[in-house]
C-alpha positions in Angstrom: 0.0 0.0 0.0 1.4 3.3 -1.1 0.3 6.8 0.0 -0.6 7.5 -3.6 -3.2 4.7 -3.5 -5.1 6.3 -0.7 -7.5 9.2 -1.4 -7.8 12.2 1.0 -6.1 13.0 4.3 -3.2 14.7 2.6 -2.1 16.6 5.6 -1.8 13.5 7.6 0.2 11.8 4.9 2.6 14.6 4.8 3.0 14.4 8.6 3.8 10.7 8.4 6.3 11.2 5.7 8.0 14.0 7.6 8.2 11.8 10.7 9.8 9.0 8.8 12.2 11.2 6.9 13.4 13.0 10.1 13.8 9.8 12.0 11.5 11.2 14.7 9.2 8.1 14.7 7.0 7.8 17.8 7.0 4.4 19.4 3.2 4.3 19.7 0.7 5.8 17.4 -3.1 5.8 17.6 -5.1 6.5 14.4 -8.7 7.2 15.1 -11.4 7.4 12.4 -15.1 7.0 11.8 -15.4 3.4 10.6 -14.2 2.8 7.1 -12.5 6.1 6.5 -9.0 4.7 5.7 -7.0 4.5 8.9 -5.9 0.9 8.1 -4.7 1.8 4.6 -2.7 4.8 6.0 -1.2 2.6 8.7 0.0 0.1 6.1 1.4 2.8 3.8 3.3 4.3 6.7 4.9 1.0 7.7 5.8 0.3 4.0 7.3 3.8 3.8 9.3 3.3 6.9 10.9 0.1 5.6 11.2 1.0 2.0 14.8 1.0 0.6 14.2 3.4 -2.2 11.9 6.2 -1.0 11.2 9.0 -3.5 8.7 11.9 -3.9 7.3 11.3 -0.5 6.2 7.8 -1.0 7.6 4.2 -1.0 8.9 2.8 -4.2 6.5 -0.2 -4.3 9.2 -2.3 -6.0 11.9 -3.3 -3.4 11.6 -6.5 -1.4 10.2 -4.8 1.6 7.5 -3.1 -0.4 6.5 -6.3 -2.1 6.3 -8.1 1.3 4.1 -5.4 2.7 1.9 -5.4 -0.4 1.3 -9.1 0.3 0.9 -8.4 4.1 3.7 -11.0 4.7 6.5 -8.7 6.0 8.3 -10.8 8.6 8.7 -7.8 11.0 5.1 -6.6 10.8 2.6 -8.4 13.0 -1.2 -8.0 12.9 -3.5 -8.2 15.8 -7.3 -7.9 15.6 -10.4 -9.1 17.5 -11.2 -12.8 17.2 -13.4 -15.4 18.8 -14.1 -19.1 18.4 -15.0 -19.7 14.7 -16.7 -22.2 12.4 -13.9 -21.6 9.8 -10.8 -22.1 12.0 -10.7 -25.0 14.5 -8.6 -23.9 17.4 -9.3 -24.1 21.2 -7.8 -20.7 22.0 -8.2 -18.4 19.0 -5.6 -15.7 18.3 -5.0 -13.5 15.4 -2.2 -15.6 14.0 -4.8 -18.5 13.4 -6.8 -16.2 11.2 -4.1 -14.4 9.3 -4.9 -16.0 5.8 -8.5 -14.8 6.2 -7.3 -11.3 7.4 -5.0 -11.0 4.4 -7.7 -12.0 2.0 -10.1 -9.4 3.3 -7.6 -6.5 3.4 -6.6 -7.3 -0.2 -10.2 -7.2 -1.3 -11.2 -4.1 0.7 -8.8 -2.4 3.1 -11.8 -0.1 4.2 -13.8 -3.0 5.5 -16.1 -2.6 8.5 -15.9 -4.5 11.8 -18.9 -6.6 10.8 -17.1 -7.5 7.5 -14.2 -8.9 9.5 -16.4 -11.0 11.8 -18.3 -12.3 8.8 -14.9 -13.3 7.0 -13.6 -14.9 10.1 -16.8 -16.9 10.8 -17.6 -15.3 14.1 -20.9 -13.6 13.2 -23.1 -13.2 16.2 -20.2 -13.1 18.7 -18.2 -10.2 20.1 -14.6 -10.2 18.9 -12.0 -9.6 21.6 -8.2 -9.2 22.0 -7.4 -11.5 24.9 -4.2 -12.2 27.0 -3.0 -14.8 24.5 -2.5 -12.0 22.0 -0.2 -10.2 24.5 1.9 -13.3 24.9 2.1 -13.6 21.1 3.2 -9.9 20.7 5.9 -10.2 23.4 7.2 -13.4 21.9 7.5 -11.8 18.4 9.1 -8.6 19.6 11.7 -10.6 21.6 13.1 -11.8 18.3 15.7 -9.8 16.2 14.4 -7.9 13.2 14.6 -10.0 10.0 14.9 -7.1 7.5 16.9 -4.8 9.8 14.1 -2.3 9.7 11.2 -1.5 12.0 9.4 -4.2 13.9 5.8 -3.2 13.9 2.7 -4.4 15.7 -0.5 -3.1 13.9 -3.3 -3.6 16.3 -6.8 -3.1 14.8 -9.5 -2.0 17.3 -7.7 -1.7 20.7 -11.1 -0.9 22.3 -11.6 -4.7 22.0 -8.7 -5.3 24.3 -9.4 -6.4 27.8 -7.6 -4.9 30.8 -5.5 -8.0 31.4 -4.1 -7.8 27.9 -3.5 -4.1 28.1 -1.6 -4.5 31.4 0.5 -7.3 30.0 1.5 -5.0 27.0 1.8 -1.8 29.0 5.6 -1.8 29.7 6.6 -2.7 26.1 4.3 -0.1 24.7 5.8 2.5 27.0 9.4 1.4 26.6 9.7 -0.7 23.4 13.1 -2.0 22.0 14.8 0.2 19.5 13.1 0.6 16.1 9.9 -1.1 17.4 6.6 0.6 16.6 3.0 0.0 17.8 0.2 1.3 15.6 -3.3 1.2 17.0 -6.3 1.8 14.7 -9.6 2.6 16.6 -13.1 3.6 15.8 -13.9 4.6 19.3 -10.9 6.3 21.1 -13.0 7.0 24.1 -13.3 3.2 24.7 -9.6 2.5 24.5 -8.2 1.8 27.9 -6.6 4.9 29.3 -3.4 3.1 30.1 -2.8 2.5 26.4 -4.4 5.7 25.1 -2.2 7.9 27.3 1.0 6.4 25.8 0.2 7.1 22.2 0.6 10.0 19.8 -3.0 10.4 18.5 -3.9 11.4 14.9 -7.3 12.0 13.5 -8.1 10.3 10.1 -10.7 12.6 8.6 -13.8 11.5 6.6 -13.4 12.2 2.9 -14.9 15.1 1.1 -17.8 14.1 -1.1 -16.1 14.7 -4.4 -13.0 12.8 -3.4 -15.0 9.9 -2.1 -17.2 9.7 -5.2 -14.1 9.7 -7.4 -12.5 6.9 -5.4 -15.6 4.7 -5.6 -15.6 5.1 -9.4 -11.9 4.9 -10.2 -10.6 2.6 -7.4 -13.5 0.3 -7.0 -15.2 0.4 -10.4 -18.6 1.4 -9.1 -21.4 3.0 -11.0 -21.0 6.8 -11.2 -24.6 7.6 -10.3 -24.8 5.2 -7.4 -21.3 6.5 -6.3 -22.6 10.1 -6.3 -25.6 9.1 -4.2 -23.6 7.1 -1.6 -21.0 9.8 -1.4 -23.7 12.1 -0.3 -25.0 9.9 2.5 -22.2 7.8 3.9 -20.6 10.4 6.1 -17.2 10.5 4.2 -16.6 6.7 4.8 -15.5 4.5 1.8 -16.2 1.4 3.9 -19.8 2.5 4.7 -20.4 3.4 1.1 -19.0 0.1 -0.2 -21.1 -1.9 2.3 -24.3 -0.1 1.3 -23.6 -0.6 -2.3 -23.0 -4.4 -1.8 -25.9 -5.0 0.7 -29.1 -3.7 -0.9 -31.0 -6.6 0.6 -29.9 -5.7 4.1 -30.6 -2.0 3.5 -34.1 -2.8 2.4 -34.7 -4.9 5.5 -33.3 -2.2 7.8 -35.3 0.5 6.0 -38.6 -1.5 6.4 -38.0 -1.7 10.2 -37.2 2.0 10.5 -40.4 2.8 8.4 -42.5 0.6 10.7 -41.0 2.4 13.8 -41.6 5.9 12.6 -45.1 5.1 11.3 -46.0 3.8 14.7 -44.5 6.9 16.3 -46.4 9.2 14.1 -49.7 7.3 14.6 -49.1 7.2 18.4 -49.5 3.5 18.1 -47.5 2.0 20.9 -48.2 -1.6 19.9 -46.8 -0.9 16.4 -43.7 0.7 17.9 -43.2 -2.4 20.2 -43.6 -4.7 17.1 -40.8 -2.7 15.5 -38.6 -3.3 18.5 -39.3 -7.1 18.2 -38.2 -6.9 14.6 -35.0 -5.2 15.7 -34.2 -7.8 18.4 -35.0 -10.6 15.8 -32.1 -9.4 13.6 -29.9 -12.5 13.4 -26.7 -11.3 15.0 -25.5 -8.8 17.6 -23.2 -7.2 15.0 -26.1 -6.7 12.6 -28.2 -5.3 15.5 -25.5 -2.7 16.1 -25.4 -2.1 12.4 -29.1 -1.3 12.4 -28.6 1.2 15.3 -25.9 2.9 13.2 -28.3 2.8 10.2 -31.0 4.3 12.3 -28.6 7.1 13.4 -28.0 8.0 9.8 -31.8 8.1 9.2 -32.2 10.5 12.2 -29.5 12.6 10.6 -31.5 12.9 7.5 -34.6 14.0 9.4 -32.6 16.7 11.3 -31.1 18.0 8.0 -34.6 18.3 6.4 -35.9 20.1 9.5 -33.1 22.6 9.2 -33.9 23.1 5.4 -30.6 21.5 4.4 -32.0 19.2 1.8 -28.8 18.9 -0.2 -26.8 17.7 2.8 -29.5 15.1 3.7 -28.4 13.0 0.8 -31.8 11.5 0.1 -32.6 9.4 -3.0 -35.5 10.9 -5.2 -37.7 7.9 -4.7 -37.6 8.2 -0.9 -38.0 12.0 -0.7 -41.8 11.9 0.0 -41.3 9.5 3.0 -38.5 11.5 4.6 -40.3 14.8 4.1 -43.4 13.5 5.8 -41.3 12.1 8.7 -39.5 15.4 9.2 -42.7 17.3 9.2 -44.2 15.2 11.9 -41.3 14.8 14.3 -40.6 17.2 17.1 -37.7 19.7 16.6 -35.6 17.9 19.3 -36.5 14.4 18.3 -33.6 13.5 16.0 -31.0 14.8 18.4 -32.3 13.0 21.4 -33.3 9.8 19.5 -29.7 9.6 18.1 -28.3 9.6 21.7 -30.7 6.6 22.4 -29.4 4.7 19.3 -25.8 5.4 20.4 -26.6 4.1 23.8 -28.2 0.9 22.4 -24.9 0.2 20.5 -23.0 0.6 23.8 -25.4 -1.8 25.6 -25.3 -4.4 22.9 -21.5 -4.2 23.1 -21.9 -5.1 26.8 -24.0 -8.1 26.0 -27.3 -6.7 27.4 -30.3 -8.6 26.3 -31.4 -7.1 22.8 -35.1 -7.4 23.7 -34.5 -5.1 26.7 -32.3 -2.7 24.7 -34.6 -2.2 21.9 -37.8 -2.1 23.9 -36.3 0.6 26.1 -35.0 2.5 23.1 -38.3 2.6 21.2 -40.2 3.3 24.4 -38.2 6.4 25.0 -38.5 7.5 21.3 -42.3 7.2 21.7 -42.2 9.7 24.6 -40.0 12.1 22.6 -41.7 12.0 19.2 -43.8 15.2 19.2 -41.7 17.3 21.7 
């Protein structure tokens, strides 16, 4: 992965290049993003640049041995750690990232902007919460105790440190704080507020920004071969995330199912029909995995954003398809002026509770009940 292959975030790219060129490379870096905005590709490009033998014009050459190894995600001094769980695809008693590396490489090569739910589906752990357990810490310490193979940087790229438990973090704390020479930790997170403070406080943090609409639209067409018209529509509504746009373009069936549940919910709210609202909550809890239930909450949050934009007379920013305009206009006219903001907080809270394994029926029943009370305020 070269910096030239990654759209957007030009300032951050220049910062990374300057750090590498000056030799002032921090031993622990945290890249935080909205899911699917490109933090993982940037991390891969940075590691490739650090180890490239023939850097030029602010980028790696893409041709030396180190660059070819990074392109194949097989560089011997770069180690990947990500959330795992017991799987139907990999038969191991104590799953660790190393057991799933072929599946990880396959997914990153296909789409380095993948979402957390995409990873779990690829690893065969749908319906389970991925985690980074103590066995991963032992694996990292073992790998970093060995000498560098290529005489470059030894790197641990840890995807989603918010999935790391306290025992794992404590085991890694000393080496993150005082690593051996030319050893680098890169953490990629979607929720920096959930990263354990002991790890967060020892990292240099960098924000990976969502992409501008025109940049994202161009990337969808040129980098991923998507239809220009659909790319333009998704670029307007995906919040600057390539991963979210690609997911929506590939999962029309899921979008339709989520949209029907949201329609049922707001129809019940508008009619003040509590039973219809509770029926919608049953449909939410019947979604067949916890990760998909969280995905629905995120989808609902995006729907609430559209309602808010319409209420503020910002139709262009709402990013609504023409065939859905009548529905959204009607919802925006019926909802109270504070409904979207307060309901969005409820959807975010539902994601947090699902993350903590709270019963989905309880989570969704409480969420829609409070939305019922807020609707016309």
